[in-house]
C-alpha positions in Angstrom: 6.4 6.8 -8.7 9.5 9.0 -8.6 8.9 12.8 -8.4 11.7 14.9 -9.7 11.9 18.0 -7.6 14.3 20.9 -7.1 13.9 21.8 -3.5 16.6 24.1 -2.2 18.1 23.3 1.2 20.2 25.9 3.2 22.7 24.4 5.6 24.9 26.0 8.3 27.5 24.7 10.6 29.0 26.4 13.6 27.9 28.4 16.7 27.6 32.1 16.0 28.9 32.8 19.6 31.9 30.6 19.5 33.1 29.9 16.0 32.5 31.2 12.5 29.6 29.8 10.6 30.1 27.9 7.3 27.1 27.8 5.0 26.4 25.7 1.9 23.4 24.9 -0.2 22.1 21.5 -1.2 19.2 20.5 -3.4 16.7 17.6 -3.1 16.6 16.3 -6.7 13.9 13.6 -6.3 11.6 12.1 -3.8 10.0 8.7 -4.2 7.1 7.5 -2.1 7.0 3.7 -1.6 3.9 4.0 0.6 5.7 2.7 3.8 8.7 5.0 3.4 10.4 7.6 1.2 13.6 7.8 -0.8 15.3 11.0 -1.6 18.4 12.1 -3.3 20.2 15.2 -1.9 22.9 16.9 -4.0 25.4 19.5 -2.7 28.9 20.8 -3.3 30.1 18.0 -1.0 28.5 15.3 -3.1 25.2 13.5 -3.2 23.6 11.1 -0.8 20.6 8.7 -0.9 18.4 8.7 2.1 15.5 6.4 3.0 13.2 7.6 5.7 9.8 6.9 7.1 7.7 6.4 10.2 7.2 3.3 12.4 5.1 2.7 15.5 8.1 3.9 17.5 8.8 7.1 15.6 10.8 8.2 12.5 13.9 6.7 11.0 16.5 7.4 8.4 18.8 5.0 6.6 21.8 6.1 4.6 22.9 3.2 2.4 25.9 5.1 1.0 27.3 5.2 4.6 25.9 1.8 5.7 24.2 3.7 8.6 20.8 4.4 10.0 19.2 5.9 13.1 16.0 6.9 14.8 14.8 10.5 14.4 12.4 12.8 16.0 9.7 14.6 14.0 11.2 15.4 10.5 11.2 19.1 11.3 13.1 18.7 14.6 16.4 20.0 13.4 18.4 19.9 16.6 17.5 16.3 17.7 17.9 15.0 14.2 21.3 16.6 13.7 22.5 15.1 17.0 21.4 11.6 15.9 22.7 11.8 12.4 26.2 13.2 13.3 26.6 10.3 15.7 26.6 7.8 12.7 28.0 9.9 9.8 30.1 13.0 9.3 28.9 16.4 10.5 28.4 18.1 7.1 26.4 15.2 5.7 24.4 14.8 8.9 23.5 18.5 8.9 22.6 18.4 5.2 20.3 15.4 5.7 18.6 16.9 8.7 18.0 20.2 6.9 16.6 18.3 3.8 14.2 16.4 6.1 13.1 19.6 7.6 12.6 21.0 4.1 10.2 18.2 3.1 8.5 17.8 6.5 5.4 19.9 5.8 5.1 18.5 2.3 5.1 14.8 3.2 4.6 14.5 7.0 0.8 14.1 6.9 1.3 11.2 4.4 3.6 9.1 6.5 
């Protein structure tokens, strides 16, 4: 079953000590629970992206079909590790947006996966 949602996601790039920050907002427009994994659509000024994510015996994962990419993640709320992993496989803005969206839904869904 698809759940239409409107979850705001605040994203920031840059190091406050060394370069100016750039901020943007994104929105999670839906989340679908497949039982073994989730699917979510994230929309922002930079476009939209579909993300499949879940948990295995070895930890969490994310697959981004639009980019033909995927990676292992830490806990969904671990923003620093997840950004590092995601920006290794996709562009920085999209990686940050996905990591922030995962953090936004972590408390909502984490006990269920």
